[in-house]
C-alpha positions, -999 to 999 in steps of 0.1 A, spaced: 1 -3 1 30 23 5 43 21 -28 6 28 -40 4 58 -22 35 72 -32 32 67 -68 0 83 -67 -3 111 -44 -39 118 -48 -48 81 -42 -64 71 -8 -84 45 8 -124 49 14 -123 71 45 -87 75 44 -65 107 35 -45 109 2 -9 121 10 -15 153 -14 -37 163 14 -13 154 39 11 173 24 -6 206 16 -23 208 53 15 202 70 34 225 43 11 253 47 17 247 91 54 251 83 54 278 60 32 295 85 55 289 114 82 301 90 67 332 82 56 338 118 90 329 138 111 343 109 151 340 118 141 322 154 151 285 158 118 263 164 109 226 171 84 208 159 73 172 164 52 147 143 45 114 127 64 95 102 39 101 73 31 137 77 72 144 81 78 123 50 50 145 32 66 179 44 100 162 33 85 155 0 72 190 -4 108 207 -1 126 181 -19 103 161 -46 132 133 -49 122 125 -14 95 91 -19 85 60 -10 121 43 -6 128 72 19 95 69 34 101 30 38 138 40 54 127 61 80 95 41 92 120 23 114 136 50 129 113 68 157 125 85 173 140 102 139 152 138 149 166 158 117 175 197 113 162 215 86 175 249 76 153 276 60 161 309 43 128 321 42 104 293 35 130 277 12 146 244 27 183 247 20 198 219 42 189 186 62 207 170 84 201 137 106 209 144 142 192 113 157 179 78 144 169 50 171 161 22 147 134 -3 155 115 -27 133 82 -17 123 56 -36 128 28 -38 104 -7 -51 109 4 -87 94 37 -87 115 24 -93 151 
């Protein structure tokens, strides 16, 4: 299902939300924070899907393989550097690896 969602960001299951909607909502929130708190250091916490769509918004090459890589990293702490609302750098600060346990892996 991850592959399908990332191949078509407008796809969603019945009653679900597509990745485009998640990305639009979360990138708007990040841009609002950046505008409101210009030249300040900000810390934001979120879950993996939201973070992945934010990273994709700022870097279109971030895709399903990157999402699948970080799904096992929780917590996953990164530092993003911005000039205005343009993301100019990304640094991985902390990665705690744990095995993802999907519905079929209990």
